[in-house]
C-alpha positions as semicolon CSV with decimal commas, in nm:
position;residue;x (nm);y (nm);z (nm)
1;X;-9,865;1,947;-0,489
2;X;-9,697;2,249;-0,450
3;X;-9,395;2,404;-0,657
4;X;-9,067;2,568;-0,555
5;X;-8,890;2,731;-0,795
6;X;-8,505;2,745;-0,690
7;X;-8,221;2,923;-0,839
8;X;-7,813;2,782;-0,837
9;X;-7,894;2,391;-0,826
10;X;-7,555;2,285;-0,967
11;X;-7,373;2,242;-0,600
12;X;-7,390;2,315;-0,247
13;X;-7,697;2,543;-0,076
14;X;-7,930;2,505;-0,426
15;X;-7,856;2,117;-0,466
16;X;-7,906;2,015;-0,105
17;X;-8,225;2,238;-0,079
18;X;-8,364;2,089;-0,421
19;X;-8,332;1,739;-0,272
20;X;-8,449;1,853;0,039
21;X;-8,820;1,983;-0,093
22;X;-8,854;1,670;-0,327
23;X;-8,782;1,415;-0,056
24;X;-9,084;1,625;0,144
25;X;-9,296;1,558;-0,140
26;X;-9,284;1,900;-0,352
27;X;-9,251;1,964;-0,729
28;X;-8,928;2,132;-0,769
29;X;-8,800;2,320;-1,064
30;X;-8,486;2,298;-1,022
31;X;-8,262;2,547;-1,226
32;X;-7,881;2,598;-1,322
33;X;-7,690;2,770;-1,644
34;X;-7,634;2,417;-1,774
35;X;-7,865;2,183;-1,638
36;X;-7,603;1,809;-1,624
37;X;-7,814;1,487;-1,534
38;X;-7,473;1,363;-1,330
39;X;-7,542;1,652;-1,088
40;X;-7,928;1,659;-1,069
41;X;-8,145;1,416;-1,218
42;X;-8,463;1,451;-1,321
43;X;-8,736;1,273;-1,152
44;X;-9,122;1,269;-1,133
45;X;-9,144;1,582;-0,906
46;X;-8,796;1,676;-0,983
47;X;-8,760;1,910;-1,342
48;X;-8,422;2,055;-1,393
49;X;-8,399;2,330;-1,630
50;X;-8,149;2,625;-1,720
51;X;-8,168;3,008;-1,603
52;X;-7,900;3,256;-1,604
53;X;-8,041;3,495;-1,365
54;X;-7,873;3,828;-1,519
55;X;-8,057;3,718;-1,889
56;X;-8,423;3,846;-1,902
57;X;-8,451;3,605;-2,166
58;X;-8,366;3,308;-2,002
59;X;-8,558;3,433;-1,736
60;X;-8,875;3,457;-1,918
61;X;-8,851;3,123;-2,066
62;X;-8,780;2,974;-1,748
63;X;-9,105;3,118;-1,580
64;X;-9,306;3,006;-1,863
65;X;-9,217;2,654;-1,881
66;X;-9,224;2,646;-1,473
67;X;-9,576;2,721;-1,457
68;X;-9,702;2,809;-1,164
69;X;-9,481;2,867;-0,885
70;X;-9,587;2,896;-0,501
71;X;-9,210;2,941;-0,399
72;X;-8,926;3,133;-0,538
73;X;-8,593;3,050;-0,347
74;X;-8,334;3,309;-0,478
75;X;-8,019;3,096;-0,424
76;X;-7,790;3,166;-0,698
77;X;-7,521;3,365;-0,655
78;X;-7,118;3,450;-0,712
79;X;-6,829;3,539;-0,465
80;X;-6,540;3,790;-0,460
81;X;-6,255;3,831;-0,202
82;X;-6,013;4,111;-0,285
83;X;-5,936;4,462;-0,194
84;X;-6,188;4,752;-0,281
85;X;-5,880;4,936;-0,461
86;X;-5,745;4,632;-0,681
87;X;-6,163;4,535;-0,756
88;X;-6,221;4,637;-1,137
89;X;-6,529;4,795;-1,123
90;X;-6,676;4,551;-1,405
91;X;-6,598;4,265;-1,199
92;X;-6,817;4,458;-0,920
93;X;-7,123;4,511;-1,136
94;X;-7,089;4,115;-1,239
95;X;-7,148;4,050;-0,891
96;X;-7,437;4,273;-0,803
97;X;-7,568;4,157;-1,180
98;X;-7,582;3,845;-1,006
99;X;-7,651;3,842;-0,661
100;X;-7,833;4,218;-0,616
101;X;-8,046;4,227;-0,968
102;X;-8,081;3,847;-1,056
103;X;-8,326;3,796;-0,746
104;X;-8,468;4,142;-0,789
105;X;-8,574;4,018;-1,182
106;X;-8,676;3,651;-1,041
107;X;-8,921;3,845;-0,839
108;X;-9,041;4,101;-1,092
109;X;-9,068;3,760;-1,290
110;X;-9,300;3,562;-1,088
111;X;-9,553;3,832;-0,891
112;X;-9,812;3,836;-1,105
113;X;-9,924;3,506;-1,039
114;X;-9,854;3,504;-0,693
115;X;-10,039;3,823;-0,680
116;X;-10,345;3,720;-0,897
117;X;-10,336;3,362;-0,665
118;X;-10,303;3,584;-0,343
119;X;-10,029;3,343;-0,188
120;X;-9,662;3,314;-0,246
121;X;-9,345;3,295;-0,074
122;X;-8,989;3,438;-0,182
123;X;-8,686;3,320;-0,035
124;X;-8,374;3,533;-0,068
125;X;-8,051;3,361;0,046
126;X;-7,775;3,591;0,148
127;X;-7,455;3,594;0,362
128;X;-7,420;3,640;0,753
129;X;-7,088;3,840;0,668
130;X;-7,390;4,116;0,670
131;X;-7,370;4,029;1,044
132;X;-7,041;4,215;1,104
133;X;-6,786;4,355;0,844
134;X;-6,526;4,128;0,750
135;X;-6,174;4,283;0,521
136;X;-6,135;4,201;0,193
137;X;-6,516;4,078;0,121
138;X;-6,673;4,455;0,099
139;X;-6,801;4,446;-0,254
140;X;-6,955;4,109;-0,168
141;X;-7,101;4,193;0,123
142;X;-7,261;4,510;-0,025
143;X;-7,437;4,308;-0,293
144;X;-7,595;4,058;0,003
145;X;-7,661;4,348;0,246
146;X;-7,884;4,543;-0,055
147;X;-8,055;4,243;-0,105
148;X;-8,165;4,205;0,294
149;X;-8,270;4,581;0,288
150;X;-8,459;4,490;-0,029
151;X;-8,606;4,204;0,138
152;X;-8,752;4,398;0,427
153;X;-8,891;4,679;0,223
154;X;-9,054;4,427;-0,051
155;X;-9,193;4,222;0,252
156;X;-9,452;4,496;0,347
157;X;-9,501;4,607;0,002
158;X;-9,628;4,230;-0,055
159;X;-9,767;4,175;0,275
160;X;-10,170;4,291;0,111
161;X;-10,140;4,071;-0,145
162;X;-10,083;3,753;0,085
163;X;-9,731;3,749;-0,045
164;X;-9,434;3,645;0,207
165;X;-9,058;3,742;0,213
166;X;-8,774;3,588;0,435
167;X;-8,436;3,625;0,401
168;X;-8,202;3,286;0,497
169;X;-7,837;3,399;0,587
170;X;-7,593;3,086;0,585
171;X;-7,230;3,137;0,762
172;X;-6,888;3,000;0,610
173;X;-6,927;2,641;0,408
174;X;-6,592;2,539;0,387
175;X;-6,740;2,211;0,202
176;X;-6,915;2,393;-0,081
177;X;-6,757;2,441;-0,423
178;X;-6,864;2,850;-0,405
179;X;-6,502;2,976;-0,279
180;X;-6,367;2,797;-0,579
181;X;-6,567;2,938;-0,795
182;X;-6,463;3,283;-0,731
183;X;-6,102;3,216;-0,807
184;X;-6,090;3,302;-1,172
185;X;-6,245;3,664;-1,047
186;X;-6,012;3,694;-0,768
187;X;-5,692;3,779;-0,995
188;X;-5,522;4,101;-0,943
189;X;-5,748;4,197;-0,675
190;X;-5,501;4,235;-0,368
191;X;-5,255;4,449;-0,448
192;X;-4,896;4,433;-0,293
193;X;-4,985;4,689;-0,039
194;X;-5,250;4,428;0,098
195;X;-5,057;4,120;0,078
196;X;-4,996;4,152;0,458
197;X;-5,372;4,209;0,534
198;X;-5,467;3,937;0,295
199;X;-5,201;3,678;0,502
200;X;-5,313;3,753;0,823
201;X;-5,696;3,724;0,724
202;X;-5,614;3,404;0,573
203;X;-5,450;3,261;0,831
204;X;-5,688;3,362;1,058
205;X;-5,976;3,177;0,827
206;X;-5,721;2,864;0,819
207;X;-5,659;2,847;1,205
208;X;-6,053;2,926;1,265
209;X;-6,205;2,580;1,455
210;X;-6,550;2,706;1,558
211;X;-6,855;2,577;1,384
212;X;-6,919;2,653;0,999
213;X;-7,194;2,596;0,822
214;X;-7,340;2,262;0,610
215;X;-7,556;2,255;0,283
216;X;-7,817;2,079;0,488
217;X;-7,823;2,387;0,769
218;X;-7,895;2,614;0,450
219;X;-8,195;2,358;0,346
220;X;-8,337;2,347;0,642
221;X;-8,360;2,714;0,715
222;X;-8,466;2,724;0,318
223;X;-8,780;2,495;0,430
224;X;-8,863;2,673;0,770
225;X;-8,857;2,986;0,562
226;X;-9,148;2,838;0,319
227;X;-9,318;2,601;0,533
228;X;-9,362;2,808;0,869
229;X;-9,580;3,115;0,807
230;X;-9,464;3,291;1,143
231;X;-9,083;3,209;1,047
232;X;-8,898;3,532;1,142
233;X;-8,811;3,769;0,850
234;X;-8,418;3,713;0,879
235;X;-8,343;3,341;0,957
236;X;-7,942;3,236;1,001
237;X;-7,819;2,910;0,878
238;X;-7,557;2,752;1,043
239;X;-7,414;2,757;1,409
240;X;-7,132;3,040;1,280
241;X;-7,456;3,229;1,124
242;X;-7,648;3,188;1,420
243;X;-7,361;3,291;1,678
244;X;-7,309;3,610;1,506
245;X;-7,702;3,717;1,446
246;X;-7,843;3,942;1,689
247;X;-8,118;3,761;1,869
248;X;-8,397;3,933;1,776
249;X;-8,346;3,860;1,375
250;X;-8,413;3,484;1,402
251;X;-8,670;3,407;1,727
């Protein structure tokens, strides 16, 4: 059986993806900062291991414990909603450490073994917000857009070694805990001068009755990226993401 290593499996997209691959007979190495059996239980083809993608020692220990990895899914990420003017630079750095440098560090950790085997897949989960600019999400968008560009360049770099690189871009997913997990980082990031803009943005989001993305949509997109050798470089996940994406990105 092949092995997939998935980061950020404590909830949402990562949790759904780990379950999706396990049900299809893959060996799954599901990671989270603090593994909990009540979130994701170990089984015959599911190992749940600790990982902090911002900690080199944690990454090294995880890769050694995981053994050979056929596919890496960089899903771990953190969110941020706030005006640029009100966002502390340390908060922006934290975002890039997890969302941008984390995937790079994980790729660096598994690439030697993939290159030696002449095969492998790296899937980077970013966001459909990179398709269209949105207010109060500029720093978050930048952290994800950087991964898009890095992935496209790395795909060319790794093609001679038989390693594929794909990007999955989820849409808005209100049923996950992603937004709730970002609240602590949002304190003070919307100065009073931006309050009218924020109120308008929040009202539009609450009134939106359009399609949204489910964790299952993202799991299916990641499965396609891994299992289909002819999958496009960028795969929007969720009806709203598909609506935003240029047609050439996913056909």
